[in-house]
N, C-alpha and C positions, 0 to 999 in steps of 0.2 A: 578588463577581461583577463582571465588566466590564459596562459600559453601552454599548449601541448604540442608534441611533435609526432608525426606519423611517418613511418618508413614505407616506401614502395620500391619495387625493383626498377631497374633502369628502363626497361621497356615501357612500363606504365608512366614513368616520369616523362619520357620522350613524347608519348601520346598526349599527356596532359599539356605539355609545352606547345603542341600544335593547336591547342584550343585555348589560347590566351584570353579570349573574351569571357571565359567561365571563371567565376570566383570560386576556386577550389576550397577555400576556407569555409565559405558559406555552404557548399555542397556537403562537406564533412560535418559541419555543425548540424545541418538538417538531418543527416543520417544518424548522428549520435542521439539527437532529440527523439527521432522516430523509434530507435531501439529502446531508449529509456521509457518512453510512453508505453510501448508494447510490453516490456517486461513488468513495469509497474501495474499495468492492467491485468497481466497474467497473475501477478502476486495477489492482487485484489480478488480476482476470480477464485484463486486457490483458497484464500481466506474465507470467502463466502461459502464455498463447498465444504470446507472443514467445519465451519460453524454449523452448517446444516446437518452434518454427520453427527456432531456431538450434542446437538440440541435435543433435549428430551421433552416430551409432552408431560404436563402436570397430571398426576393421577386424578381420576374422576372424583369430584367433591372437594378437591384441595382448594383452599382459599388463602391467597397471599395476604389479604387483609388481616385474617385471623392470626397468621403466623407473625406478621409484623407487630400486631397488637400484643400478642403473647410475649415477644421478646422485649418490647418497650416496657411492658409492665414488669417483666422479670428484672430488667436492668434498673428501671427508675422507680418501680413500685406504683401503686395507684395514685400517689400524690404528684407524681411527675418530677420529683427531685431525685437527683442521682444518689445512689446508695454508697 
């Protein structure tokens, strides 16, 4: 595991020392994980909202199959061989 250090003021340190039965490293680890998951979830939510904003509906009558076929024929010709 990697090691990080955290600074707390003297009052907090004294209070922590009174509760020796608590694994403070584990408390801090869980708090970090909680914040990471919350932020990552928030970033995902932002990405979904952004995707919905920029997403456009295809015009009526537009066919992706026809567009793909057109460009494949344009690139490879009717024979299927690359030009």
